[in-house]
C-alpha positions as CSV (number, residue, x, y, z in Angstrom):
1,L,22.8,0.0,4.6
2,V,24.2,3.2,3.0
3,G,25.3,1.1,0.0
4,R,21.9,-0.5,-0.5
5,V,20.2,2.9,-0.3
6,S,22.5,4.4,-2.8
7,G,22.1,1.2,-5.0
8,L,18.4,1.6,-5.1
9,Y,18.6,5.3,-5.9
10,A,21.2,4.4,-8.6
11,L,18.3,2.8,-10.5
12,F,17.4,6.5,-11.3
13,S,20.9,7.3,-12.6
14,G,21.4,8.8,-16.0
15,I,24.6,6.9,-16.7
16,E,25.3,3.1,-16.8
17,F,28.3,0.8,-17.1
18,R,27.5,-2.0,-19.6
19,C,29.3,-4.2,-22.0
20,R,29.2,-3.4,-25.7
21,D,28.8,-7.0,-27.0
22,K,27.5,-9.8,-24.7
23,S,28.9,-12.3,-27.2
24,V,32.5,-11.2,-26.5
25,C,31.9,-11.6,-22.6
26,K,30.5,-15.1,-23.3
27,Q,33.6,-16.1,-25.3
28,C,36.0,-14.6,-22.5
29,R,37.5,-17.3,-20.4
30,T,39.6,-15.3,-18.1
31,K,37.0,-12.8,-16.8
32,E,39.3,-10.1,-15.8
33,C,36.4,-7.8,-15.0
34,T,35.5,-10.0,-11.9
35,A,39.0,-11.7,-11.2
36,G,41.0,-8.6,-11.8
37,S,44.3,-8.1,-13.8
38,A,47.8,-6.8,-13.5
39,T,46.4,-3.3,-14.2
40,A,43.1,-3.3,-12.4
41,Y,41.1,-4.9,-9.5
42,G,38.2,-7.2,-9.9
43,C,34.7,-6.0,-9.4
44,P,34.6,-4.8,-5.7
45,T,30.9,-5.6,-5.4
46,F,31.5,-9.1,-6.8
47,V,29.0,-8.8,-9.7
48,Y,29.7,-9.9,-13.3
49,P,29.8,-6.6,-15.2
50,G,29.2,-8.4,-18.5
51,G,25.8,-9.5,-17.2
52,L,24.7,-6.1,-15.7
53,K,21.0,-5.2,-16.4
54,T,20.6,-2.6,-13.6
55,N,22.6,-0.3,-11.5
56,T,21.7,-1.6,-8.1
57,Y,25.0,-3.3,-7.3
58,C,27.3,-1.3,-9.6
59,I,29.2,1.5,-7.8
60,Q,30.6,2.8,-11.1
61,C,34.2,2.6,-9.9
62,G,35.5,1.9,-13.4
63,E,37.8,-1.0,-12.7
64,C,35.9,-3.1,-15.2
65,L,36.7,-0.5,-17.9
66,Q,40.4,-0.9,-17.2
67,A,40.4,-4.7,-16.6
68,C,38.6,-5.8,-19.7
69,P,41.3,-6.9,-22.3
70,E,38.8,-6.5,-25.1
71,Q,37.8,-3.0,-24.2
72,N,34.2,-4.3,-24.2
73,M,33.0,-2.3,-21.2
74,T,31.6,1.2,-21.8
75,V,29.8,4.1,-20.1
76,N,26.4,4.8,-21.6
77,L,24.0,7.9,-21.1
78,R,20.5,6.9,-20.7
79,P,17.1,8.4,-19.6
80,W,16.7,9.1,-16.0
81,G,15.0,6.2,-14.3
82,A,15.7,3.7,-17.0
83,D,16.1,0.8,-14.7
84,L,12.6,1.3,-13.2
85,A,11.0,0.6,-16.6
86,I,12.8,-2.8,-17.3
87,S,11.2,-6.1,-16.4
88,S,14.2,-7.5,-14.5
89,K,13.5,-9.9,-11.6
90,P,12.6,-7.9,-8.5
91,R,13.9,-8.8,-5.0
92,T,11.8,-8.8,-1.8
93,D,14.5,-7.2,0.4
94,E,14.8,-4.4,-2.1
95,A,11.1,-3.8,-2.2
96,Y,10.9,-3.5,1.5
97,L,13.9,-1.3,1.7
98,A,12.2,1.1,-0.9
99,L,9.2,1.3,1.3
100,L,11.3,2.0,4.3
101,M,13.3,4.7,2.5
102,L,10.0,6.4,1.6
103,S,8.8,6.2,5.2
104,I,12.1,7.3,6.7
105,T,12.4,10.3,4.4
106,A,8.8,11.3,5.3
107,F,9.5,10.8,9.0
108,H,12.7,12.8,8.8
109,G,10.9,15.7,7.4
110,L,8.0,15.5,9.8
111,T,10.4,15.7,12.9
112,M,11.6,19.0,11.7
113,T,8.1,20.6,12.1
114,P,6.3,21.8,15.2
115,V,3.6,19.1,14.5
116,W,5.9,16.2,15.4
117,N,6.9,17.8,18.7
118,E,3.3,18.2,19.8
119,M,2.5,14.7,18.7
120,A,5.4,13.3,20.7
121,V,4.5,15.3,23.8
122,R,0.8,14.3,23.7
123,L,1.7,10.7,23.1
124,S,4.0,10.6,26.1
125,E,1.5,12.3,28.4
126,T,-1.5,10.3,27.2
127,F,0.1,7.0,27.9
128,A,2.3,8.2,30.8
129,I,5.5,7.0,29.1
130,G,8.9,8.7,28.8
131,R,9.8,11.0,25.9
132,L,12.1,8.4,24.4
133,I,9.5,5.7,24.4
134,G,6.9,8.1,23.0
135,F,9.2,9.2,20.3
136,S,10.1,5.5,19.4
137,L,6.5,4.5,19.3
138,G,5.4,7.6,17.3
139,M,8.3,6.8,14.8
140,A,7.3,3.1,14.5
141,A,3.7,4.2,13.8
142,I,4.5,6.8,11.2
143,M,7.0,4.5,9.4
144,F,4.5,1.6,9.3
145,A,1.6,3.7,8.2
146,P,2.8,4.3,4.6
147,I,3.6,0.6,4.2
148,L,0.2,-0.4,5.4
149,V,-1.5,2.1,3.1
150,F,0.6,0.8,0.3
151,A,-0.3,-2.8,1.0
152,V,-4.0,-2.0,0.9
153,L,-3.8,0.0,-2.3
154,V,-1.8,-2.9,-4.0
155,Y,-4.4,-5.4,-2.8
156,V,-7.1,-3.3,-4.4
157,S,-5.1,-3.3,-7.7
158,Y,-4.7,-7.1,-7.2
159,I,-8.4,-7.6,-6.8
160,L,-9.0,-5.5,-9.9
161,G,-6.4,-7.4,-11.8
162,S,-7.9,-10.8,-10.6
163,G,-11.3,-9.8,-11.9
164,H,-9.8,-8.9,-15.3
165,K,-7.8,-12.2,-15.2
166,S,-11.0,-14.1,-14.7
167,R,-12.7,-12.5,-17.7
168,T,-9.7,-13.2,-19.7
169,E,-9.6,-16.9,-18.8
170,N,-13.3,-17.1,-19.8
171,S,-12.5,-15.5,-23.0
172,A,-9.6,-18.1,-23.5
173,R,-12.1,-21.0,-23.0
174,T,-14.3,-19.7,-25.9
175,E,-11.6,-18.5,-28.3
176,S,-8.9,-20.8,-29.5
177,S,-6.3,-18.1,-30.6
178,A,-2.8,-18.6,-29.3
179,R,-2.5,-14.9,-28.3
180,T,-5.5,-15.1,-25.9
181,E,-4.1,-18.4,-24.2
182,S,-0.8,-16.9,-23.8
183,F,-2.3,-13.8,-22.2
184,A,-4.3,-15.9,-19.8
185,R,-1.1,-17.7,-18.7
186,T,0.5,-14.5,-18.1
187,E,-2.3,-13.3,-15.9
188,R,-2.4,-16.4,-13.9
189,S,1.3,-16.1,-12.9
190,S,0.6,-12.8,-11.1
191,R,0.1,-13.2,-7.4
192,Y,-0.4,-10.5,-4.7
193,R,3.2,-10.8,-3.7
194,D,4.3,-10.1,-7.2
195,Y,2.1,-6.9,-7.2
196,F,3.5,-5.9,-3.8
197,I,7.2,-6.2,-4.7
198,R,7.0,-4.8,-8.2
199,Y,5.1,-1.8,-7.3
200,A,7.3,-1.0,-4.4
201,Y,9.9,0.1,-6.9
202,A,7.6,2.6,-8.4
203,L,7.8,4.6,-5.0
204,L,11.6,5.1,-5.4
205,P,11.3,8.4,-7.3
206,I,9.1,9.9,-4.6
207,A,11.7,9.0,-1.9
208,L,14.5,10.3,-4.0
209,F,13.1,13.6,-4.9
210,Y,11.7,14.2,-1.4
211,H,15.3,13.5,-0.2
212,L,16.6,16.0,-2.8
213,A,14.0,18.6,-1.7
214,H,14.8,18.2,2.0
215,N,18.6,18.6,1.3
216,L,18.0,21.5,-1.0
217,E,17.3,23.6,2.1
218,H,20.8,22.6,3.6
219,L,22.4,23.5,0.2
220,L,20.9,26.8,-0.5
221,M,20.3,28.0,3.0
222,E,23.4,26.7,4.9
223,G,25.7,26.2,2.0
224,P,26.9,29.8,1.8
225,K,28.3,29.3,5.4
226,L,31.2,27.4,3.7
227,I,32.6,30.7,2.4
228,P,33.8,32.0,5.7
229,L,34.6,28.5,7.1
230,A,37.0,27.9,4.0
231,S,39.3,30.6,5.3
232,D,39.6,28.8,8.7
233,P,38.8,25.1,8.1
234,F,40.4,23.9,11.5
235,G,39.3,26.8,13.7
236,W,42.9,27.9,14.4
237,G,42.2,31.6,13.5
238,W,43.5,31.5,10.0
239,N,42.0,33.8,7.3
240,L,43.3,32.1,4.1
241,F,41.0,33.8,1.7
242,G,40.1,36.9,3.6
243,T,36.5,35.6,4.1
244,L,36.7,34.9,7.8
245,G,33.9,36.6,9.7
246,L,32.1,37.3,6.4
247,T,28.3,37.1,6.8
248,V,26.8,35.5,3.6
249,P,23.0,35.5,3.2
250,P,21.2,32.5,1.9
251,L,21.2,32.0,-1.8
252,V,17.3,32.2,-2.1
253,S,14.5,33.3,0.1
254,L,12.3,31.0,2.0
255,D,9.4,31.4,-0.5
256,V,11.6,30.6,-3.4
257,L,13.0,27.6,-1.5
258,W,9.4,26.4,-0.9
259,I,8.6,26.6,-4.6
260,L,11.6,24.7,-5.6
261,Q,11.0,22.0,-3.0
262,I,7.4,21.6,-4.3
263,L,8.6,21.3,-7.8
264,L,11.0,18.6,-6.9
265,V,8.3,16.6,-5.0
266,L,5.9,16.9,-8.0
267,V,8.7,15.8,-10.4
268,G,9.2,12.7,-8.1
269,H,5.4,11.9,-8.1
270,V,5.3,12.2,-12.0
271,Y,8.2,9.9,-12.3
272,S,6.6,7.5,-9.8
273,L,3.3,7.4,-11.8
274,W,5.4,6.7,-15.0
275,A,7.2,3.9,-13.2
276,A,4.0,2.4,-11.8
277,N,2.6,2.3,-15.4
278,R,5.7,0.6,-16.7
279,V,5.4,-1.9,-13.9
280,S,1.8,-2.6,-14.9
281,V,2.8,-3.1,-18.5
282,N,5.3,-5.7,-17.3
283,I,2.6,-7.5,-15.2
284,F,-0.2,-7.3,-17.7
285,A,0.2,-8.3,-21.4
286,D,-2.8,-6.2,-22.2
287,R,-1.7,-2.5,-22.2
288,K,-5.4,-1.3,-21.7
289,A,-5.6,-3.5,-18.6
290,A,-2.3,-2.2,-17.4
291,F,-3.6,1.4,-17.7
292,R,-6.7,0.5,-15.7
293,R,-4.8,-1.0,-12.9
């Protein structure tokens, strides 16, 4: 599960391992990048590095860089979230995992607030159930709610898209241009399932930046505690750096932390809107129609 989560977050990565020339990979018969060689292992995730289009299953170990006899593998810098903008084939399991990642991060944050404790207690008392069962039911409800809301919103988008599709097909009957007919075929190929799966990827930036905002508290507020602990890492009474017993204040105040967290969440939503627009462009051949959806 950890590998799949980091794999989806890797779609947002600013670096990628890709081949320089696909024709070189096609002509290669030994495929050391996957089979391994005397100097390097084969790909540990069993993917073909020469055909990589996204970062989902690449752990960027660098073995393919060493194994390729033609030096055809390279590391590229790229815009953040580049994989969210390409039109590669989406996967159903990845889409549902993306939705669960968003729900889990939201639930994790909620459990650290007094509101959740009050909700769990009230749920347990109202239905005369134990605290554990009340917690589990509340968790299930809160994790399912975002998925349900997402499904409804996607359905609305699908209905709007279907209406536009009907108008396009009517136009295709009256116009004989090849461009219009091609566009109509593209629209007919879109189903609700396609909308649901493709738009789920657009939620990844929200989950990622909320995750970053949540852990920013641990870094800035609790991170300084590493300074005294570094002097006595095993609790044996050492004072290696003379910092044992040192009281180090948090790096920022709560107000500054709150502002930084809000900024991170906003950045995640902006990236999500951009990713949703790119998904719409990949679904609809008409850019104006994509913007309206």
